[in-house]
N, CA and C atoms of all chains as a GROMACS GRO file, in nm:
protein
  651
    1MET      N    1   2.857  17.414  13.671
    1MET     CA    2   2.781  17.335  13.490
    1MET      C    3   2.793  17.188  13.539
    2ARG      N    4   2.661  17.108  13.583
    2ARG     CA    5   2.687  16.963  13.599
    2ARG      C    6   2.624  16.888  13.441
    3TYR      N    7   2.676  16.750  13.469
    3TYR     CA    8   2.637  16.684  13.368
    3TYR      C    9   2.498  16.647  13.422
    4TYR      N   10   2.393  16.625  13.308
    4TYR     CA   11   2.284  16.583  13.342
    4TYR      C   12   2.200  16.491  13.192
    5GLU      N   13   2.140  16.410  13.232
    5GLU     CA   14   2.086  16.332  13.127
    5GLU      C   15   1.864  16.335  13.142
    6THR      N   16   1.894  16.373  13.024
    6THR     CA   17   1.692  16.412  13.041
    6THR      C   18   1.646  16.310  12.925
    7ILE      N   19   1.581  16.222  12.992
    7ILE     CA   20   1.482  16.133  12.838
    7ILE      C   21   1.397  16.162  12.886
    8PHE      N   22   1.289  16.195  12.743
    8PHE     CA   23   1.128  16.257  12.775
    8PHE      C   24   1.073  16.127  12.667
    9ILE      N   25   0.949  16.162  12.632
    9ILE     CA   26   0.837  16.115  12.604
    9ILE      C   27   0.764  16.165  12.535
   10VAL      N   28   0.766  16.169  12.399
   10VAL     CA   29   0.666  16.253  12.317
   10VAL      C   30   0.564  16.173  12.255
   11GLN      N   31   0.456  16.262  12.243
   11GLN     CA   32   0.308  16.215  12.219
   11GLN      C   33   0.315  16.121  12.064
   12PRO      N   34   0.318  15.981  12.079
   12PRO     CA   35   0.338  15.946  11.942
   12PRO      C   36   0.278  15.935  11.874
   13ASP      N   37   0.142  15.999  11.830
   13ASP     CA   38   0.086  16.061  11.727
   13ASP      C   39   0.150  16.157  11.656
   14LEU      N   40   0.251  16.220  11.713
   14LEU     CA   41   0.322  16.338  11.629
   14LEU      C   42   0.401  16.317  11.558
   15ALA      N   43   0.411  16.292  11.441
   15ALA     CA   44   0.507  16.262  11.354
   15ALA      C   45   0.610  16.393  11.256
   16GLY      N   46   0.685  16.368  11.206
   16GLY     CA   47   0.738  16.472  11.109
   16GLY      C   48   0.803  16.576  11.152
   17ASP      N   49   0.729  16.676  11.099
   17ASP     CA   50   0.770  16.782  11.148
   17ASP      C   51   0.742  16.875  11.311
   18ALA      N   52   0.540  16.799  11.336
   18ALA     CA   53   0.585  16.833  11.454
   18ALA      C   54   0.652  16.776  11.572
   19TYR      N   55   0.706  16.700  11.529
   19TYR     CA   56   0.809  16.580  11.650
   19TYR      C   57   0.893  16.633  11.645
   20THR      N   58   0.981  16.696  11.562
   20THR     CA   59   1.096  16.778  11.543
   20THR      C   60   1.091  16.895  11.648
   21GLU      N   61   0.983  16.935  11.606
   21GLU     CA   62   0.986  17.071  11.643
   21GLU      C   63   0.983  17.131  11.775
   22VAL      N   64   0.873  16.964  11.844
   22VAL     CA   65   0.888  16.987  11.990
   22VAL      C   66   1.034  16.954  12.061
   23VAL      N   67   1.103  16.836  11.980
   23VAL     CA   68   1.249  16.817  12.029
   23VAL      C   69   1.343  16.963  12.012
   24ASP      N   70   1.330  17.041  11.871
   24ASP     CA   71   1.378  17.159  11.845
   24ASP      C   72   1.369  17.266  11.968
   25LYS      N   73   1.194  17.241  12.041
   25LYS     CA   74   1.174  17.370  12.121
   25LYS      C   75   1.269  17.348  12.220
   26PHE      N   76   1.253  17.151  12.282
   26PHE     CA   77   1.350  17.232  12.418
   26PHE      C   78   1.485  17.203  12.390
   27LYS      N   79   1.542  17.197  12.273
   27LYS     CA   80   1.720  17.202  12.241
   27LYS      C   81   1.712  17.408  12.276
   28GLY      N   82   1.611  17.431  12.245
   28GLY     CA   83   1.580  17.580  12.217
   28GLY      C   84   1.601  17.628  12.368
   29ILE      N   85   1.545  17.539  12.460
   29ILE     CA   86   1.519  17.616  12.576
   29ILE      C   87   1.660  17.620  12.640
   30LEU      N   88   1.667  17.488  12.656
   30LEU     CA   89   1.864  17.502  12.721
   30LEU      C   90   1.937  17.566  12.670
   31ASN      N   91   1.961  17.560  12.573
   31ASN     CA   92   2.002  17.679  12.508
   31ASN      C   93   1.979  17.798  12.570
   32ASP      N   94   1.909  17.868  12.555
   32ASP     CA   95   1.858  18.002  12.615
   32ASP      C   96   1.853  17.952  12.802
   33LEU      N   97   1.897  17.863  12.842
   33LEU     CA   98   1.902  17.839  13.015
   33LEU      C   99   2.096  17.864  13.031
   34GLY      N  100   2.157  17.823  12.865
   34GLY     CA  101   2.318  17.856  12.888
   34GLY      C  102   2.351  17.702  12.883
   35ALA      N  103   2.332  17.599  12.873
   35ALA     CA  104   2.340  17.467  12.836
   35ALA      C  105   2.422  17.435  12.751
   36GLN      N  106   2.499  17.345  12.772
   36GLN     CA  107   2.553  17.305  12.695
   36GLN      C  108   2.556  17.151  12.645
   37MET      N  109   2.523  17.159  12.514
   37MET     CA  110   2.470  17.015  12.458
   37MET      C  111   2.579  16.884  12.431
   38VAL      N  112   2.564  16.785  12.519
   38VAL     CA  113   2.676  16.683  12.484
   38VAL      C  114   2.621  16.582  12.388
   39ALA      N  115   2.498  16.559  12.383
   39ALA     CA  116   2.479  16.459  12.266
   39ALA      C  117   2.311  16.468  12.273
   40VAL      N  118   2.209  16.464  12.173
   40VAL     CA  119   2.098  16.390  12.157
   40VAL      C  120   2.036  16.234  12.072
   41GLU      N  121   1.977  16.178  12.199
   41GLU     CA  122   1.951  16.077  12.098
   41GLU      C  123   1.798  16.004  12.093
   42GLU      N  124   1.746  16.020  11.954
   42GLU     CA  125   1.636  15.987  11.918
   42GLU      C  126   1.617  15.790  11.956
   43TRP      N  127   1.573  15.770  11.980
   43TRP     CA  128   1.522  15.638  12.010
   43TRP      C  129   1.384  15.589  11.950
   44GLY      N  130   1.368  15.668  11.854
   44GLY     CA  131   1.198  15.660  11.774
   44GLY      C  132   1.152  15.611  11.871
   45ASN      N  133   0.980  15.550  11.795
   45ASN     CA  134   0.858  15.524  11.831
   45ASN      C  135   0.958  15.355  11.978
   46ARG      N  136   0.862  15.360  12.048
   46ARG     CA  137   0.888  15.262  12.179
   46ARG      C  138   0.773  15.219  12.183
   47LYS      N  139   0.784  15.132  12.224
   47LYS     CA  140   0.658  15.049  12.292
   47LYS      C  141   0.641  15.074  12.434
   48LEU      N  142   0.554  15.139  12.505
   48LEU     CA  143   0.585  15.211  12.668
   48LEU      C  144   0.535  15.050  12.734
   49ALA      N  145   0.650  15.002  12.881
   49ALA     CA  146   0.598  14.904  12.941
   49ALA      C  147   0.447  14.905  13.012
   50TYR      N  148   0.366  15.062  12.991
   50TYR     CA  149   0.267  15.021  13.094
   50TYR      C  150   0.181  15.205  13.003
   51LEU      N  151   0.056  15.215  13.049
   51LEU     CA  152  -0.003  15.287  12.943
   51LEU      C  153   0.049  15.427  13.033
   52VAL      N  154   0.037  15.534  13.002
   52VAL     CA  155   0.111  15.664  13.011
   52VAL      C  156   0.020  15.767  12.918
   53LYS      N  157  -0.097  15.857  13.005
   53LYS     CA  158  -0.144  15.927  12.943
   53LYS      C  159  -0.235  15.864  12.836
   54LYS      N  160  -0.265  15.718  12.866
   54LYS     CA  161  -0.357  15.629  12.771
   54LYS      C  162  -0.287  15.616  12.661
   55GLN      N  163  -0.129  15.659  12.626
   55GLN     CA  164  -0.041  15.600  12.527
   55GLN      C  165   0.005  15.493  12.546
   56LYS      N  166   0.053  15.393  12.431
   56LYS     CA  167   0.051  15.292  12.429
   56LYS      C  168   0.253  15.267  12.380
   57ARG      N  169   0.216  15.358  12.306
   57ARG     CA  170   0.419  15.412  12.214
   57ARG      C  171   0.428  15.527  12.274
   58GLY      N  172   0.532  15.558  12.241
   58GLY     CA  173   0.550  15.707  12.215
   58GLY      C  174   0.716  15.700  12.164
   59SER      N  175   0.765  15.802  12.156
   59SER     CA  176   0.897  15.882  12.112
   59SER      C  177   0.984  15.894  12.224
   60PHE      N  178   1.079  15.832  12.219
   60PHE     CA  179   1.141  15.829  12.312
   60PHE      C  180   1.258  15.945  12.266
   61VAL      N  181   1.325  16.040  12.315
   61VAL     CA  182   1.451  16.129  12.300
   61VAL      C  183   1.520  16.170  12.428
   62LEU      N  184   1.648  16.160  12.428
   62LEU     CA  185   1.761  16.138  12.498
   62LEU      C  186   1.844  16.298  12.453
   63PHE      N  187   1.846  16.355  12.577
   63PHE     CA  188   1.912  16.486  12.630
   63PHE      C  189   2.049  16.488  12.661
   64ALA      N  190   2.170  16.496  12.634
   64ALA     CA  191   2.268  16.506  12.738
   64ALA      C  192   2.322  16.632  12.714
   65TYR      N  193   2.345  16.672  12.862
   65TYR     CA  194   2.386  16.795  12.881
   65TYR      C  195   2.466  16.873  12.968
   66GLU      N  196   2.511  17.001  12.964
   66GLU     CA  197   2.559  17.067  13.124
   66GLU      C  198   2.510  17.168  13.155
   67VAL      N  199   2.468  17.164  13.235
   67VAL     CA  200   2.342  17.308  13.276
   67VAL      C  201   2.370  17.327  13.452
   68LYS      N  202   2.343  17.444  13.485
   68LYS     CA  203   2.390  17.498  13.610
   68LYS      C  204   2.234  17.391  13.675
   69PRO      N  205   2.217  17.336  13.813
   69PRO     CA  206   2.158  17.282  13.853
   69PRO      C  207   2.007  17.414  13.870
   70GLU      N  208   1.986  17.519  13.882
   70GLU     CA  209   1.863  17.596  13.863
   70GLU      C  210   1.803  17.540  13.690
   71GLY      N  211   1.928  17.532  13.578
   71GLY     CA  212   1.822  17.511  13.440
   71GLY      C  213   1.784  17.402  13.449
   72ILE      N  214   1.750  17.307  13.525
   72ILE     CA  215   1.676  17.147  13.548
   72ILE      C  216   1.572  17.197  13.574
   73ARG      N  217   1.530  17.290  13.668
   73ARG     CA  218   1.435  17.299  13.732
   73ARG      C  219   1.368  17.408  13.628
   74GLU      N  220   1.383  17.487  13.512
   74GLU     CA  221   1.344  17.528  13.455
   74GLU      C  222   1.278  17.484  13.377
   75LEU      N  223   1.385  17.384  13.284
   75LEU     CA  224   1.357  17.291  13.228
   75LEU      C  225   1.200  17.194  13.246
   76GLU      N  226   1.241  17.148  13.384
   76GLU     CA  227   1.129  16.998  13.378
   76GLU      C  228   1.011  17.104  13.382
   77ARG      N  229   1.029  17.199  13.476
   77ARG     CA  230   0.861  17.324  13.454
   77ARG      C  231   0.839  17.300  13.307
   78ARG      N  232   0.918  17.353  13.256
   78ARG     CA  233   0.816  17.353  13.090
   78ARG      C  234   0.787  17.241  13.027
   79MET      N  235   0.888  17.140  13.072
   79MET     CA  236   0.841  17.042  13.038
   79MET      C  237   0.658  16.963  13.073
   80ARG      N  238   0.684  17.023  13.200
   80ARG     CA  239   0.539  16.990  13.293
   80ARG      C  240   0.422  17.063  13.151
   81ILE      N  241   0.460  17.192  13.127
   81ILE     CA  242   0.356  17.234  13.083
   81ILE      C  243   0.363  17.227  12.936
   82ASP      N  244   0.407  17.164  12.866
   82ASP     CA  245   0.380  17.137  12.749
   82ASP      C  246   0.372  16.969  12.728
   83GLU      N  247   0.158  16.968  12.694
   83GLU     CA  248   0.148  16.841  12.652
   83GLU      C  249   0.211  16.780  12.586
   84LYS      N  250   0.255  16.791  12.456
   84LYS     CA  251   0.298  16.670  12.411
   84LYS      C  252   0.395  16.604  12.439
   85VAL      N  253   0.483  16.610  12.588
   85VAL     CA  254   0.554  16.531  12.635
   85VAL      C  255   0.499  16.493  12.729
   86ILE      N  256   0.484  16.387  12.754
   86ILE     CA  257   0.416  16.272  12.820
   86ILE      C  258   0.517  16.192  12.966
   87LYS      N  259   0.586  16.200  12.968
   87LYS     CA  260   0.699  16.170  13.030
   87LYS      C  261   0.824  16.204  13.041
   88PHE      N  262   0.898  16.248  13.137
   88PHE     CA  263   1.026  16.262  13.147
   88PHE      C  264   1.114  16.245  13.284
   89LEU      N  265   1.202  16.184  13.283
   89LEU     CA  266   1.282  16.169  13.393
   89LEU      C  267   1.474  16.211  13.340
   90THR      N  268   1.585  16.276  13.439
   90THR     CA  269   1.634  16.395  13.441
   90THR      C  270   1.724  16.283  13.565
   91VAL      N  271   1.816  16.263  13.539
   91VAL     CA  272   1.902  16.206  13.616
   91VAL      C  273   2.075  16.258  13.606
   92GLN      N  274   2.163  16.235  13.701
   92GLN     CA  275   2.281  16.269  13.712
   92GLN      C  276   2.420  16.178  13.652
   93PRO      N  277   2.412  16.110  13.601
   93PRO     CA  278   2.464  15.988  13.568
   93PRO      C  279   2.628  15.984  13.609
   94GLU      N  280   2.676  15.857  13.637
   94GLU     CA  281   2.901  15.893  13.700
   94GLU      C  282   2.871  15.860  13.568
   95GLY      N  283   3.000  15.916  13.520
   95GLY     CA  284   3.067  15.889  13.394
   95GLY      C  285   3.114  15.883  13.267
   96GLY      N  286   3.024  16.088  13.303
   96GLY     CA  287   2.970  16.083  13.151
   96GLY      C  288   2.879  16.034  13.050
   97TYR      N  289   2.872  16.076  12.955
   97TYR     CA  290   2.782  16.025  12.821
   97TYR      C  291   2.838  15.909  12.778
   98LYS      N  292   2.762  15.836  12.774
   98LYS     CA  293   2.773  15.662  12.667
   98LYS      C  294   2.687  15.644  12.622
   99PRO      N  295   2.709  15.609  12.460
   99PRO     CA  296   2.577  15.580  12.350
   99PRO      C  297   2.514  15.494  12.427
  100SER      N  298   2.401  15.502  12.386
  100SER     CA  299   2.290  15.390  12.453
  100SER      C  300   2.244  15.305  12.373
  101SER      N  301   2.201  15.160  12.380
  101SER     CA  302   2.240  15.070  12.238
  101SER      C  303   2.081  15.058  12.158
  102PHE      N  304   2.006  15.186  12.200
  102PHE     CA  305   1.895  15.184  12.154
  102PHE      C  306   1.900  15.292  11.999
  103VAL      N  307   2.016  15.354  12.006
  103VAL     CA  308   2.036  15.456  11.881
  103VAL      C  309   2.074  15.371  11.804
  104SER      N  310   2.136  15.275  11.774
  104SER     CA  311   2.085  15.161  11.632
  104SER      C  312   1.994  15.127  11.613
  105VAL      N  313   1.869  15.090  11.693
  105VAL     CA  314   1.721  15.035  11.711
  105VAL      C  315   1.682  15.088  11.586
  106ALA      N  316   1.632  15.019  11.517
  106ALA     CA  317   1.517  15.102  11.373
  106ALA      C  318   1.412  15.115  11.453
  107THR      N  319   1.328  15.256  11.373
  107THR     CA  320   1.222  15.228  11.393
  107THR      C  321   1.104  15.211  11.294
  108GLU      N  322   1.130  15.077  11.162
  108GLU     CA  323   1.038  15.027  11.146
  108GLU      C  324   0.955  14.900  11.191
  109GLU      N  325   0.796  14.906  11.151
  109GLU     CA  326   0.728  14.817  11.209
  109GLU      C  327   0.818  14.662  11.234
  110SER      N  328   0.881  14.588  11.092
  110SER     CA  329   0.962  14.507  11.099
  110SER      C  330   1.031  14.463  11.176
  111SER      N  331   1.118  14.564  11.162
  111SER     CA  332   1.241  14.549  11.284
  111SER      C  333   1.207  14.526  11.382
  112ARG      N  334   1.092  14.626  11.435
  112ARG     CA  335   1.031  14.627  11.571
  112ARG      C  336   1.007  14.495  11.643
  113GLY      N  337   0.951  14.454  11.547
  113GLY     CA  338   0.921  14.321  11.577
  113GLY      C  339   1.019  14.209  11.666
  114ALA      N  340   1.084  14.229  11.521
  114ALA     CA  341   1.256  14.134  11.559
  114ALA      C  342   1.256  14.150  11.684
  115ASP      N  343   1.347  14.299  11.699
  115ASP     CA  344   1.340  14.361  11.840
  115ASP      C  345   1.293  14.216  11.943
  116TYR      N  346   1.178  14.284  11.959
  116TYR     CA  347   1.082  14.200  12.119
  116TYR      C  348   1.087  14.072  12.048
  117GLY      N  349   1.124  14.028  11.960
  117GLY     CA  350   1.146  13.842  12.019
  117GLY      C  351   1.257  13.878  12.044
  118ARG      N  352   1.375  13.873  11.981
  118ARG     CA  353   1.519  13.905  12.126
  118ARG      C  354   1.476  13.931  12.248
  119GLU      N  355   1.369  14.015  12.270
  119GLU     CA  356   1.393  14.053  12.438
  119GLU      C  357   1.327  13.884  12.486
  120ARG      N  358   1.207  13.886  12.445
  120ARG     CA  359   1.188  13.741  12.487
  120ARG      C  360   1.260  13.632  12.513
  121GLU      N  361   1.310  13.620  12.440
  121GLU     CA  362   1.449  13.530  12.418
  121GLU      C  363   1.519  13.520  12.503
  122VAL      N  364   1.574  13.661  12.561
  122VAL     CA  365   1.636  13.722  12.680
  122VAL      C  366   1.609  13.621  12.849
  123GLU      N  367   1.396  13.676  12.866
  123GLU     CA  368   1.360  13.623  12.927
  123GLU      C  369   1.384  13.465  12.987
  124GLY      N  370   1.357  13.431  12.847
  124GLY     CA  371   1.348  13.299  12.869
  124GLY      C  372   1.462  13.210  12.961
  125SER      N  373   1.581  13.249  12.926
  125SER     CA  374   1.701  13.191  12.912
  125SER      C  375   1.730  13.230  13.098
  126ALA      N  376   1.697  13.378  13.126
  126ALA     CA  377   1.683  13.416  13.285
  126ALA      C  378   1.642  13.298  13.402
  127GLU      N  379   1.535  13.256  13.317
  127GLU     CA  380   1.418  13.206  13.390
  127GLU      C  381   1.532  13.048  13.417
  128ILE      N  382   1.594  12.991  13.290
  128ILE     CA  383   1.640  12.878  13.308
  128ILE      C  384   1.765  12.912  13.418
  129ALA      N  385   1.831  12.955  13.424
  129ALA     CA  386   1.960  13.026  13.466
  129ALA      C  387   1.916  13.015  13.628
  130ASP      N  388   1.801  13.071  13.634
  130ASP     CA  389   1.719  13.079  13.818
  130ASP      C  390   1.731  12.970  13.813
  131ASP      N  391   1.681  12.854  13.752
  131ASP     CA  392   1.630  12.765  13.778
  131ASP      C  393   1.782  12.656  13.841
  132GLU      N  394   1.840  12.670  13.792
  132GLU     CA  395   1.980  12.634  13.789
  132GLU      C  396   2.012  12.654  13.934
  133GLU      N  397   2.012  12.779  13.970
  133GLU     CA  398   2.066  12.830  14.121
  133GLU      C  399   2.009  12.795  14.182
  134GLN      N  400   1.866  12.753  14.253
  134GLN     CA  401   1.749  12.689  14.268
  134GLN      C  402   1.809  12.537  14.316
  135ASP      N  403   1.838  12.492  14.284
  135ASP     CA  404   1.885  12.294  14.250
  135ASP      C  405   2.005  12.327  14.404
  136MET      N  406   2.118  10.528  16.242
  136MET     CA  407   2.086  10.597  16.112
  136MET      C  408   2.187  10.690  16.132
  137ALA      N  409   2.248  10.678  15.922
  137ALA     CA  410   2.411  10.753  15.943
  137ALA      C  411   2.326  10.940  15.940
  138PHE      N  412   2.437  10.970  15.967
  138PHE     CA  413   2.426  11.158  15.956
  138PHE      C  414   2.472  11.208  15.829
  139GLN      N  415   2.371  11.264  15.785
  139GLN     CA  416   2.376  11.262  15.579
  139GLN      C  417   2.388  11.411  15.616
  140PRO      N  418   2.514  11.464  15.570
  140PRO     CA  419   2.527  11.610  15.566
  140PRO      C  420   2.479  11.656  15.443
  141ARG      N  421   2.413  11.783  15.447
  141ARG     CA  422   2.305  11.880  15.374
  141ARG      C  423   2.391  11.942  15.277
  142ARG      N  424   2.413  11.833  15.166
  142ARG     CA  425   2.483  11.917  15.066
  142ARG      C  426   2.411  11.963  14.985
  143ARG      N  427   2.322  11.979  14.967
  143ARG     CA  428   2.218  12.076  14.856
  143ARG      C  429   2.226  12.167  14.799
  144PHE      N  430   2.346  12.282  14.890
  144PHE     CA  431   2.373  12.376  14.845
  144PHE      C  432   2.518  12.384  14.802
  145THR      N  433   2.486  12.369  14.660
  145THR     CA  434   2.638  12.421  14.593
  145THR      C  435   2.709  12.544  14.525
  146ARG      N  436   2.756  12.577  14.508
  146ARG     CA  437   2.843  12.641  14.371
  146ARG      C  438   2.772  12.777  14.402
  147ARG      N  439   2.836  12.871  14.504
  147ARG     CA  440   2.740  13.012  14.496
  147ARG      C  441   2.855  13.032  14.391
  148LYS      N  442   2.748  13.107  14.300
  148LYS     CA  443   2.779  13.162  14.175
  148LYS      C  444   2.835  13.306  14.227
  149GLY      N  445   2.940  13.390  14.155
  149GLY     CA  446   2.970  13.506  14.215
  149GLY      C  447   2.909  13.622  14.154
  150CYS      N  448   2.937  13.699  14.160
  150CYS     CA  449   2.909  13.834  14.137
  150CYS      C  450   2.932  13.852  13.989
  151ARG      N  451   2.831  13.829  13.870
  151ARG     CA  452   2.859  13.867  13.733
  151ARG      C  453   2.937  13.991  13.700
  152PHE      N  454   2.929  14.096  13.783
  152PHE     CA  455   2.954  14.279  13.769
  152PHE      C  456   3.112  14.222  13.790
  153CYS      N  457   3.137  14.158  13.915
  153CYS     CA  458   3.270  14.199  14.005
  153CYS      C  459   3.331  14.122  13.850
  154ILE      N  460   3.341  14.017  13.804
  154ILE     CA  461   3.400  13.857  13.774
  154ILE      C  462   3.383  13.944  13.637
  155ASP      N  463   3.323  14.045  13.572
  155ASP     CA  464   3.375  14.076  13.419
  155ASP      C  465   3.317  14.260  13.439
  156ASN      N  466   3.452  14.321  13.400
  156ASN     CA  467   3.418  14.436  13.488
  156ASN      C  468   3.382  14.542  13.381
  157THR      N  469   3.354  14.458  13.224
  157THR     CA  470   3.355  14.542  13.160
  157THR      C  471   3.179  14.526  13.152
  158LEU      N  472   3.075  14.499  13.216
  158LEU     CA  473   2.957  14.524  13.232
  158LEU      C  474   2.940  14.614  13.310
  159THR      N  475   2.836  14.712  13.285
  159THR     CA  476   2.833  14.805  13.359
  159THR      C  477   2.666  14.813  13.338
  160ILE      N  478   2.628  14.882  13.452
  160ILE     CA  479   2.459  14.870  13.512
  160ILE      C  480   2.448  15.032  13.461
  161ASP      N  481   2.348  15.015  13.392
  161ASP     CA  482   2.280  15.143  13.311
  161ASP      C  483   2.127  15.134  13.300
  162PHE      N  484   2.022  15.228  13.337
  162PHE     CA  485   1.896  15.252  13.340
  162PHE      C  486   1.845  15.214  13.178
  163LYS      N  487   1.913  15.212  13.142
  163LYS     CA  488   1.893  15.224  12.918
  163LYS      C  489   1.867  15.106  12.875
  164GLU      N  490   1.984  15.032  12.935
  164GLU     CA  491   2.057  14.933  12.845
  164GLU      C  492   1.921  14.816  12.894
  165ILE      N  493   1.810  14.837  12.898
  165ILE     CA  494   1.694  14.730  12.956
  165ILE      C  495   1.727  14.591  12.926
  166ARG      N  496   1.756  14.570  12.832
  166ARG     CA  497   1.850  14.447  12.750
  166ARG      C  498   1.883  14.356  12.874
  167ASN      N  499   2.044  14.444  12.936
  167ASN     CA  500   2.063  14.360  13.033
  167ASN      C  501   1.967  14.364  13.124
  168LEU      N  502   1.948  14.472  13.192
  168LEU     CA  503   1.839  14.455  13.322
  168LEU      C  504   1.737  14.336  13.298
  169ARG      N  505   1.684  14.284  13.261
  169ARG     CA  506   1.571  14.194  13.196
  169ARG      C  507   1.596  14.041  13.259
  170TYR      N  508   1.730  14.031  13.267
  170TYR     CA  509   1.772  13.906  13.363
  170TYR      C  510   1.742  13.934  13.524
  171PHE      N  511   1.762  14.046  13.562
  171PHE     CA  512   1.712  14.057  13.684
  171PHE      C  513   1.599  14.103  13.762
  172ILE      N  514   1.497  14.090  13.638
  172ILE     CA  515   1.311  14.070  13.684
  172ILE      C  516   1.307  13.947  13.668
  173SER      N  517   1.163  13.917  13.737
  173SER     CA  518   1.144  13.824  13.727
  173SER      C  519   1.022  13.830  13.593
  174GLU      N  520   0.916  13.737  13.558
  174GLU     CA  521   0.839  13.719  13.465
  174GLU      C  522   0.706  13.837  13.493
  175ARG      N  523   0.710  13.847  13.670
  175ARG     CA  524   0.585  13.960  13.701
  175ARG      C  525   0.612  14.058  13.706
  176GLY      N  526   0.802  14.091  13.652
  176GLY     CA  527   0.841  14.232  13.672
  176GLY      C  528   0.852  14.247  13.820
  177LYS      N  529   0.896  14.197  13.905
  177LYS     CA  530   0.989  14.158  13.994
  177LYS      C  531   1.122  14.183  14.023
  178ILE      N  532   1.146  14.299  14.098
  178ILE     CA  533   1.346  14.269  14.128
  178ILE      C  534   1.409  14.092  14.176
  179ILE      N  535   1.457  14.060  14.090
  179ILE     CA  536   1.521  13.917  14.176
  179ILE      C  537   1.600  13.957  14.265
  180PRO      N  538   1.586  13.862  14.409
  180PRO     CA  539   1.663  13.930  14.497
  180PRO      C  540   1.794  13.849  14.485
  181ARG      N  541   1.827  13.916  14.558
  181ARG     CA  542   2.035  13.891  14.551
  181ARG      C  543   2.066  13.792  14.566
  182ARG      N  544   1.952  13.691  14.696
  182ARG     CA  545   2.049  13.545  14.692
  182ARG      C  546   2.022  13.451  14.588
  183ILE      N  547   1.921  13.486  14.463
  183ILE     CA  548   1.918  13.393  14.347
  183ILE      C  549   1.972  13.497  14.242
  184SER      N  550   2.035  13.617  14.220
  184SER     CA  551   2.060  13.654  14.131
  184SER      C  552   2.242  13.661  14.160
  185GLY      N  553   2.259  13.647  14.259
  185GLY     CA  554   2.403  13.614  14.307
  185GLY      C  555   2.506  13.728  14.270
  186ASN      N  556   2.416  13.870  14.305
  186ASN     CA  557   2.503  13.975  14.274
  186ASN      C  558   2.558  14.028  14.432
  187CYS      N  559   2.639  14.052  14.408
  187CYS     CA  560   2.736  14.166  14.560
  187CYS      C  561   2.628  14.246  14.592
  188ALA      N  562   2.663  14.254  14.698
  188ALA     CA  563   2.560  14.384  14.729
  188ALA      C  564   2.574  14.546  14.676
  189GLU      N  565   2.659  14.566  14.657
  189GLU     CA  566   2.719  14.696  14.560
  189GLU      C  567   2.643  14.654  14.477
  190HIS      N  568   2.664  14.588  14.376
  190HIS     CA  569   2.614  14.587  14.271
  190HIS      C  570   2.456  14.557  14.260
  191GLN      N  571   2.416  14.491  14.331
  191GLN     CA  572   2.287  14.432  14.365
  191GLN      C  573   2.216  14.588  14.396
  192ARG      N  574   2.289  14.707  14.457
  192ARG     CA  575   2.189  14.801  14.493
  192ARG      C  576   2.186  14.898  14.342
  193GLY      N  577   2.280  14.851  14.259
  193GLY     CA  578   2.294  14.968  14.181
  193GLY      C  579   2.217  14.881  14.011
  194VAL      N  580   2.166  14.774  14.044
  194VAL     CA  581   2.106  14.702  13.959
  194VAL      C  582   1.938  14.733  13.968
  195THR      N  583   1.898  14.753  14.160
  195THR     CA  584   1.783  14.791  14.160
  195THR      C  585   1.746  14.930  14.151
  196GLU      N  586   1.846  15.022  14.218
  196GLU     CA  587   1.842  15.196  14.163
  196GLU      C  588   1.774  15.144  13.958
  197ALA      N  589   1.920  15.108  13.911
  197ALA     CA  590   1.855  15.111  13.740
  197ALA      C  591   1.735  15.061  13.696
  198ILE      N  592   1.740  14.943  13.777
  198ILE     CA  593   1.537  14.909  13.697
  198ILE      C  594   1.440  14.980  13.750
  199LYS      N  595   1.478  15.054  13.904
  199LYS     CA  596   1.374  15.154  13.951
  199LYS      C  597   1.337  15.291  13.817
  200ARG      N  598   1.458  15.297  13.818
  200ARG     CA  599   1.477  15.411  13.696
  200ARG      C  600   1.415  15.387  13.571
  201ALA      N  601   1.452  15.268  13.534
  201ALA     CA  602   1.367  15.231  13.384
  201ALA      C  603   1.227  15.242  13.437
  202ARG      N  604   1.163  15.171  13.522
  202ARG     CA  605   1.014  15.195  13.536
  202ARG      C  606   0.973  15.293  13.554
  203ASN      N  607   1.019  15.390  13.570
  203ASN     CA  608   1.022  15.524  13.587
  203ASN      C  609   0.965  15.595  13.475
  204ILE      N  610   1.078  15.548  13.394
  204ILE     CA  611   1.047  15.621  13.227
  204ILE      C  612   0.941  15.513  13.179
  205ALA      N  613   0.917  15.417  13.163
  205ALA     CA  614   0.827  15.284  13.074
  205ALA      C  615   0.894  15.260  13.017
  206LEU      N  616   0.986  15.190  13.032
  206LEU     CA  617   1.098  15.098  13.017
  206LEU      C  618   1.076  14.982  13.033
  207LEU      N  619   1.043  14.957  13.135
  207LEU     CA  620   1.011  14.829  13.257
  207LEU      C  621   0.870  14.848  13.295
  208PRO      N  622   0.841  14.753  13.279
  208PRO     CA  623   0.700  14.749  13.349
  208PRO      C  624   0.689  14.723  13.514
  209PHE      N  625   0.600  14.816  13.607
  209PHE     CA  626   0.612  14.772  13.751
  209PHE      C  627   0.554  14.640  13.772
  210THR      N  628   0.459  14.620  13.734
  210THR     CA  629   0.422  14.497  13.743
  210THR      C  630   0.342  14.419  13.572
  211ALA      N  631   0.366  14.285  13.582
  211ALA     CA  632   0.302  14.238  13.445
  211ALA      C  633   0.159  14.232  13.427
  212SER      N  634   0.076  14.265  13.535
  212SER     CA  635  -0.059  14.278  13.553
  212SER      C  636  -0.084  14.401  13.410
  213HIS      N  637  -0.055  14.494  13.377
  213HIS     CA  638  -0.070  14.592  13.304
  213HIS      C  639   0.039  14.582  13.162
  214GLN      N  640   0.071  14.458  13.127
  214GLN     CA  641   0.140  14.484  12.991
  214GLN      C  642   0.076  14.479  12.885
  215LEU      N  643   0.075  14.567  12.814
  215LEU     CA  644  -0.003  14.611  12.683
  215LEU      C  645  -0.020  14.490  12.582
  216ASP      N  646   0.059  14.410  12.578
  216ASP     CA  647   0.048  14.306  12.439
  216ASP      C  648  -0.006  14.222  12.468
  217LYS      N  649  -0.152  14.196  12.502
  217LYS     CA  650  -0.237  14.124  12.510
  217LYS      C  651  -0.389  14.096  12.478
   0.00000   0.00000   0.00000
């Protein structure tokens, strides 16, 4: 059994039950493959950095689990088939599970705006730092 | 003509990850990675970011992973908010 993390993006137009159904479906698939769940993170509806399958947004879900290497192949095969999953990425992170900062990010429209503003700020400060460097 | 020493290059900043070992490199923490990409979405080179080789490699890897899962852009020209 090895430790993996899979992040996948679910179609943004699925809400409520349809969305949970997709998440539960893949949880079930992992279960059938004999995987041991470590954590599930739902990051909510986020803006994508670029268009994916003509979608601007997507619901991010992270699974942290332990499974045999063959399990990954099957899970990814199933994800490729399911059209509700628009993108996925599996990594074998070093150092085990660490909760990511997205968990606390609320999904309401208002807080998303604030969140975005903060990101812009960070970008701005990075620029200033670069300028100093070059002097 | 007096010889003028070229003292333009001062203060080589150390690698921030080596100085502060509570910082971790993770492709999911895009807020921290933003510092290492330019406005256009390019990875900032080591000579400017000041990272050591080992950590720059980590940052590069993390940015590439984040790009793969649409957390960070490959290029600014496809930005969606405009």
